[in-house]
N, C-alpha and C positions, 0 to 999 in steps of 0.2 A: 027652573031645572028641576026635575024631581030628585029627591035624596038618592034613591036608587041609582041615577044616572051620575050624580056627584060621585058616588062611592065607586062605580065602575070606573069613572074616567081616574079616580086618585089611585083605583089600583093599577091601572094601565101605567100611569106616570111613575109608581113605585116598581114596577116589573120592568119598565124600560131603565132605571136608574141602576137596578140589580143586574139587568143584563149587561150594561155597559160596564159595571164594576167587575164582572165576572170576565167579560172579553179582555179588560184591561188586564188582570192578574195574570190569564193564560198568555195573552201576549208578552207581558214581560217575562214569564216563565220560558217561554219559547225562545226569545232573544237570549237568555241567559245560556239556555241549552244549546242553542246555536253555536255561541261563542265558545263554549267548553268544547263543543264536537269538533269545530274549525280548528281550534288550537291542538286537540289531540291528534286529527288527521295531518296537521301540518308538521308534527314534530314525529310523526311515525308510532306513534303509541295505539293501543287499541283496548277498548273496553273488553272485559272478559267477565264470563260468569263466576269465576273462582279466582283466589290471590294468584298473581302469577310474580316470577322474577328469580327463584332458586332452584331449577332443575329438579332432581330426584333426591337432593339430600335429603337423608332420613334424619330429620329434626330431633328425633330422641336418642340419637346414636350417642354413647358414654364411653369414653377410652380412658386410658391411662393418664394420658395427657390432661384430658378434661377434668380429672378427679384431681391431679396434681394443681392444675391452677386453681380451682376451687379452695385448695388447701392454701395455696399462698395468699389468696384474698379474705380467707378466714383468719388468718393472722393479722393481716391489715385491719380486718374488722375487730379484733380484740384490742388490738393499739388503739383505734378509734375510740372505742367505748370505754377504755382506761382514761385517754388523754382530752377528750370534749369536756367541757366544762359550762354547763347549762345554767349557771347560778346567777348570772348577770348576763342579759340580752347583747347590752353593747358589746360586752367583753367577748361574748361568744361570737358575735358578728365580724369584728377587728380581727379575732385571733383564727378565722375560719380558715382561710387560705393557709396559714403557719401549722395549722393542725394538720391538715390535709398533706402538707409538704413533710413534715415529721414522720408521718407513718408510713408515707410512698417509701421515704430513704430508709428507715428501720427495718423494712420488710422487703422480700425478694419484687413487691410489687414496682420497684424503683428499675426492674429490668424492662419495663414497658415503654416502648420507645413512641412519642408522639410528635406527629409532624407537625410544625407550624405552618400555618397557612394564614395570608395578610389579607385582611379586608381593609377598606378606605381609612377605617379608623381605630381597627383592634388587630389582635391575633389571636385566630382561632385555631383549634387542633383537630387532627385527623389520625385515624390508624389506617394504615393500608394493608389488605391481606396481600399474601406472596401468591394466593391461587388466582387464576386467570378466572373468576367468575364475576358475572354481572352483579351490580349493586342497585339498591333502591335508596335515593337520595330526597330528603324531604325537607323544606324551608317553610317555617310559619313565622310570619314577618319577614317581609323581604327588606323593607326600609331603604329602597332606592340603591341599595348595595350587593353586587353579585360577584365580585371578586373572587371569594373564595370558592363559590361555585364553579365559575368557569375554571379556576385552576384543577380543582378537583375533577372535573368532567374530563380535561384535557388528559387526566392520568389513569383515569379507569378504564375497563374495558369498554368497546364502543354500543354495547347494547345495554349499558346502565341506564337507568332510569331517574330522571328527575322530576319532581313537583314542588311547585312553591305556591302560597297562597298569602294574599295582601288585600285588603279593603280598599287600598289606593291603587285605581288603575294606572294612573299617570305618576311616575314613568315607568311603575315595575313591571306592568305588561310588556314594554317596549324591551326592556331589560332582560326579563327571563325567559321571554317565549324563546328565543335562540337556544336556551339551554334545556328546557322541558316545558311541561303543561303548567300553565298560569291559570290560578283560579282566583278570581275578583271578590274574596270574601273574607271575613275574619274568622278564625278558628280558635274556639274556646271550649269550656265544659259544656256550657247549654246551648241550646239554638233558640232564637228570637232576636228582638230588638233591644240591645245592650249598650250600655256606655263602654265605649272603648278609647283607650289615649292613641291614636293615629298620628303618623308623621304627614305634615303637608309638604307641599312642593317646596315651601321656602326654607325646608329642615327643621320648622318649629314643631311642637307636638301639641294636640288638643283633645280634649274630652269630646267626643262625638258619638250620637246614637247612631249605630251601624247595624246590619243585618248581620248575625253570627249563626255558625252551624256547629254542632257539637262535633268535637275530635273524633269520637267513634264513628259518626256517620261519614264524616270525611275520610277517613282511612278505609273504612270498610265498604262504604258506596261509591263516592266519588272518585276516591283513588283506585278502590278495589284491590287495595294492597295490604296487608297484615304483618309481612314480615319485613321491617325497614331496616338497612343497614346504617344509616346514618341521620340524624335530626338535627337541623339547627332553628333552636326556639327562643326566638326574640321577638314577641309579639307584645310587648308593653304592660306585662301583669299578670296574664292568663297562667303564667308558670305556676303560681302559687294553687291553683287549682287543678293543672295538668298532671304536676310531678305525683301528688299522691295517687292518682287515678292509675298510676303504674306501679303501687306496692302489691305485694304477694295478696291473691284472692280480692283484688280490686278491679275497676272496670276493664282495664286491657286485658287481664288474664282472662275475663269472663267472655271477651271476644278473641281470644288468641291472638292479640296484638304484641308483638316482641320488637324492641329497638335495640339494636346492639351497642351504639354509643351517640353521644350527643354532646353539641355544644348549646349551653342554656345560659342566657343571661338573668339572674336572679336579681329584680330591680329593687333598688332601695328601700329598706323598710326601717323607716323611723322608730327611734324607741317610744314604747308606748302604744304603737298602732297596732291594727289587726293584723297587717304583714308581718309583724315583729312577732307576732304569738304563732302566726302560721309558720313563719321560717323555722323556729326552734321544733315546732309540733313535725314540721314536715321532713326537717333533717333527723330529727331522733328516728322516725319510721324508716328513712333510707338507710341509715346505719344499722339498725336494728335486723331488717329484712337482709340485707348484704349481697341483694341483687345486684343494684346500680351502685358502683364506686366512684365517688366525687373524686377522681385522682389529681385533679390539680383545679385550682381556682386562682383567680388574680382579683384582687378588692380594687376596683375603679370607681368608687361609689356605689356601682353594682356589683355584684359577686357574678364573675364570668367564669363559668364553672364547665369542665371538661368530665363526662360520666362515661362508664364504659360497664357494658353487662357482662357481669362475671359468674352469672347463673345458667344461661341459656346453652344448650350444647352446640347448636348451630354459631352463635356468637363466637363461643370460646375457640371451638375449630377452626373457625374461618380468620379470627384476627388475634389470639391471644397465645396459642400454642407455639407459635413461632417464637416466642421469647423465652419459652422454657423447654427447650428439647428434651427429649428422653435421656439422652446420655448425662444429663446433669441430675438427673434422678437416681443413676445407678451407683 
């Protein structure tokens, strides 16, 4: 066989392998797309060209109530900045929940009523609005437990929307799909094949290489929602990257993503670890911003923390002004 014929056959062989690879990638992408579309249609949701979910509410509307609520939490911020002790990490970590409780009780922030919501192995919290308006609730890290989401769904207006993401399909798809849209993916700071600590069927956790999608794309493209009423964040570690993205002038601001309140499990940070340094830096930024107030935390090895948005008018008017009626200001 001539050299040119051999080269031609090699080219054909390479082209066939490349073609099969492309077909395989397209097929997998199509299957994922079909899965998501079917899930969306079954739950009565729709994909739209712009963020949906909150009527014609003017997001920039600032009232006397809004200003007063901000003043209340400015007092809380002053208390935190005077009380928090960053000199030793273990001391800061161990006293974190105590510091939050002290500043809540010593300011009018104590008037905010958190509703306890039971999950299988913990108590989460929620703030219900007195307004009969739909809400958007997102869970990142389902962990085979949807008790909180089921109960909250039963209390919210019927047109409220629920979205959940977890890279482990079984049993999370079957559990979450009756509640809302389930996405079989891990959500974090970056897109790519990354190491994730995932919950296995037997309840144990294992570091596994998983396909991840960045949270900005998840909110703005897959969910197509940028105004989130509540976020459950318990995806085994990415909170150390995601919470800083919510700082003023950071990534969430750049994409107009707003979250009103959230349950976040801040996973244990051993003394001397990168997480320990990140935790201190992250909380310093949150306290300095004064946007998200960690109004309550329970130290159960991890810091189970409830944050409220005390900066955005939509969140203040929908959830917080109910606790500070105008007559109390006069």
